[in-house]
N, C-alpha and C positions, 0 to 999 in steps of 0.2 A: 470496617473494611469499605472501601469505594469504591464502588463498581465499574468497570473500566471496560467498554465494548469498544471492540476494534476489529479494522481488517485484518485477516491474519496472516498476508503478505509479510508482516514485519512478527510473526508470534513468538517465534526465540527469541529475537534480538530485543522484543518488549520485554520479554519475561525473564530475560538475562536482568535487564534493570530495573525491575520490579526485585529482584532479590536481592541485586548488589548494593542499592540502595536501602533497601527497607524500607519500600516504602506503603502504605496500606490501600494498595488495590488487589484487587481480587479480578482477573481479566475474563471476560469472554469473546471468544472469536468468534467471526461469521467468514464466510467463504470469500478467498480472496477473488474471485471470479464472479461476483455480486454487480459492481461498476456497471457491466457489459447490458445489465435487463435491471431498467430504471424500477422496473415494478420491484421487482424480485427483491431488489437493493432498499426499496423502501418499507416492504412488509415486513425481513428480516430486522432492519433495523429499527423499526416502529415497536414489532413485539420485542425486541431485545430490551430495548428501552422500558419499554412500559412494565416487563415481567421483575424489571428493581424497584417498581415501586415511585414514590417523590420524592425519595430521598435525592442530591446530586449525587449524579455520576459524570462519568469522564469518558468521552469518544475520540478512539482513534480511530480516524478520517480525514480527509480532504475536500475538498469539495466536487464531491463524487455523485453527487443527486444535484439539482436544481434548486430543491427544496431543504438541500443540507440544513441551511441558518432554521427555516420553521420548524423542523424536525429537533433541532437540540433545544427549540424554545420550550416546545410541548412536553419533550422529555426530560427538561429540568437539567439538560449537561451541557458541559463544557466538551467545545471538539482542539482536539491540537490544530493550531494554525496552521497553515500552506496549502497548496493548490492540489498534492495528491501526493500518496506516500514516497514516492522518488524525491519529491524537492523536503519533504517533510526531513526525511533519512539526510538528503545531503549538504539540504541548506540551500537559499533563493539562489545565491550567485553561480556556486558549482553545478546545482542543475539547470538552470539559464545555460551556463556558458556552453552545455555540453548539448543542450536539446537546440540549440541555435545553430552546431556544428555537424547538423546531423543526425545525431543520435538517438535510437529507441533503444529503452534500457529496457534491461533484462534480468529480472531475480529469481533466484533460486526455486523458489514457492510456482512461478511463472512458467520456468524452464521445464520445470516436470514436467506440467498438466500441459503445455505447450498446444498438445494437437486437440484435449476436450475444450480450453478457453477458448480458441479460435473456431472451434466447429461450432462450439454453439452460438460465437456472436457473426461468422463469417459463411460458415456452411464450412463444407467438405471438398470444395474446388482448389488445390496446393496453386493453381496460377492465377488464383482472383484473390488470396489470401499475399501472396508475392506480390503482386499489382499493388494490393491496398499499403502492406507496408513500405514497398520501395515509391513510392508514390511521392512522402515525405519524410523520408529518413534513407542517408546515405550508406551506415552502419549500426550496427549493434553495441552496445556496452554493457557487459556482464557487472556488475556489482555485486560484490562481495562485503560481507562484515565479518567481525573477529568468530561471527555465531555461526559465517556457512559450512557450508557442509560441502565438499564439491559436486559440483554441478558443468566442469567443463565440457562432458561428452555431451547433454542435452544443449546446453546453448551453442555446441560445435555444428551438431545436427541442425538447429533455428537457424544457423547461418547458414548453410548448405541449401535450407530450403528456402530462403527467403533469397541469397544472393546478395549478401551482405558480408560485408568483413565483419572480424567479431572483436573488438577489444575489448581490455578488461579494468576496470577501479577498485583498486581494494580501499576502504571507506571506514573511518573509525566509528563509533555510535556517540561522538559528540552533540553532533544535532539532535539527534531524536531525543536522544536525553535533557535539552535542552527544552524540548516543545516539552517534551511529556512533563517535566520539570513546572514549567513554565503552566500549564493545564491543573495541574494537581496543585498549583499556588492559585489560581483563580478559582477554583472549584471553593476550597475550603472560605475563600473569599464571599461567596453565596448565603 
C-alpha cells in the first residue's frame, strides 16, 4: 500500500474514491485547519511524511505552505497538482470563475468548525472576522459533493455572521478523481 498524507478537508471524498477505484492507497489525514499556522502545518506534514519512511508516498495538499515543494522533495512524495483543496476539487476554470466573482468557498468540514478555525486565525471579535471576509468577498459559496452531509444550517449561520449571501454549488468528484489518479501515476514512476 502506498501512503497518502492529506488535508482532512476532503477526507470522506478521498476515502470514497480510494474504495471506488480500489487504489492501493492507505490514507492518513491531518487537521484541515493547519493551513492557518505555517509552523504547525510544517511540523505535522514533515512528521507524517517521515513516519512512512523512504518509500514513495502521495500528498493531498495544495500550495498551503511556501516550502511545500521542499517538503515533497525531502519526503520522497508526490503532491496533488493545484493551488488549494477547492481548486483540486472544482478544477481550475470553475474555481477561478467563482473566485473572481467574489466567492468565498465554504465546505462541510470548515462550516462545522467555523468558530474554532476563525478564532485561531483571527481571534474572537465577530466584527473583525466580518471585516476580514467582506474585504475581498461578496458572497459565500457552499460546496456540496456526493459525499457531503447536510451542512445548510451551519453555512446559513456563517452567512448571517458575515453578512454575505449564501449560494450553493453541487459538484461531482470528477476533478478530484483525476488529480488523485495523476498523483498515483506519478508515484508509480518514481
